[in-house]
N, C-alpha and C positions, 0 to 999 in steps of 0.2 A: 230734292223733295218732289213727290208726285201727288197730284190731287186726282182722286178716283171717284167716278160716279158708277154705282153698282145697281143693276136692275135685273129682273128676271120675270119670267112668265108674262111676256107681252102678248102672246097668243095672237100675233098679227096686228096688234093695236099700238099705235104711236100717235101722240098728240103734241101740240106745240109746247105745252108745259114740260113734258118729258125732254124735248129737245132743248128747251131753255135751260133746264137744270144740267143737262149733259154738257152744255157749252162752258160751264164753270170750270171743269176739270182739265187735266192733261190727258187722261185716258178714260174710256168707257169700258166696263166689264159687264157682260151679259151671261147670266147663269142658266140659260136654257129655256126651252119652250118658247122659241122665237116666234114660230107660227107662220111667218112669211118673210122671205129674204128682203123684201122691200123695207122692212123694219131695220135690219142690219145695214142695208145699203144707205139709208138715211142717217143712221147713227155714225157711220164711217165718214160721212160728209162733214160732221161736226167735230169729231175727235178720233184718234186712233182707237180701234176696237179689239178687245180680246173676248172670246166667248167659248161656249160649249153648246152642243145640241141637247135638246131634251126629249122626253118620251113622245111628245106629239109631233116632233119635227120629222119631215120627210127626207127623201134621198138627197135633195139639193142642199139642205142645211147640214146633213151628215157628211156630205162631200166637202163642205167648206169649213166646218167646225169639228173639233174632236169631242169625244165623250168626256175625256179628262183633259184639263189644261193645267199643267204644273210649270211654274216659272218663278224667277226672282224679280221682284220689284224693289228697287233700291237693295237693301240687304234682307228683305223679307221673303222667305220661301212661301209661295202662294199656291194653293191647289183649288181649282174651280171644277165642280162637277154638278150635274143637275140633281140627281137623286143620291144624296149623301147622308141624309139624316143629320143628327146633331149630338153633342156630348151625352153619353149615356144611352143613346138610341141611334148609333150609326147604322147605315144600311149595311147588310151583310157583305155586299160586294166591295165595300171600301175598307172593311175592318182589317184585313191583313196588312194593307199598305199603311193605313193611318196609325195602327199600333206599332208597326216596325219602323216606320219612317215618317213620323208626323210632321206636317208643315207648321209654320208659325201662324198662318192664316188659312182656314178651311172655309170655302164658300160653297153653298149649295142653294138650290131653288126648290121647285116642285111643290112644296107644301102650301104655298100662297100665304104663309104665316111669317111675318117679320119676326126675326129672332136674332139676337146677338148675345153670345154667352161664351165664357171661358171654360175650356176643359183644363182644369187645374192639374190633373194627372199627366196629361200630355204637353202642358204648357202651349196650348194651341187655342187661338181665338176663332170661334165659329161665327159666321155671318150668313143670314138668309135675308135678302132684301124684301121679302114678300112678293106681291104681284103688282106689276105696273100696268098690266092690261085690264080689260073690262070683262073678261070671261073667267068664271070660276065662282067659288062660294064666298070669297073674301068680300067684305063690305067696303073697305077703303083701299084704294090703290096706293102702294108705297114703293119707295126705293131708298137707297142710302148714298151718302157721300162721306169721304174721309180723306185724310192725308197719310202718306207713308213717307217718313223722313228717316233715312238710313234704316235702323232696325225698329223704329217706333211707328206704331199705328195710332193715329191721334185725330182729334177734332172730328169725331164721328157725329154725323147729323142724320136724323130720320126725316125723310121728305114724305109728307102726305099729299097726294095728288088729288084728293077728293073721292067722292063715292063713285063706285063703278056703274 
């Protein structure tokens, strides 16, 4: 079993509450728009980190993190990308892969809107943790945490970090 803390769109912002929640899990996953590598450096000090770069990230982040990160966690095929859309509104750049080879868990950021929904046609769970940073139009900073036990994604929690 793995306990995962999922965040996105930090835009260079990290506070003690985020770090506190990240200490709970076994791994931290960042779905892009890191903003500054001091964010990921601090996260790596807490737990192992997987991530992707986002559209605001510069050359250093792009050298350290991929655009797409696809891997297995336990028995779950996971795909993280920053701009991916969601069921019924996938980004055109991910459509060929997601339709031909859907993961079990598809994670994206970018919208700053927390969203968890099932794509029943593809049997794929979509998660967007919203934005943990204080830059953007969102009103409340959010992230997610959950467990993966073999092929089961369970015990999903929404974390509200307060107003930005």
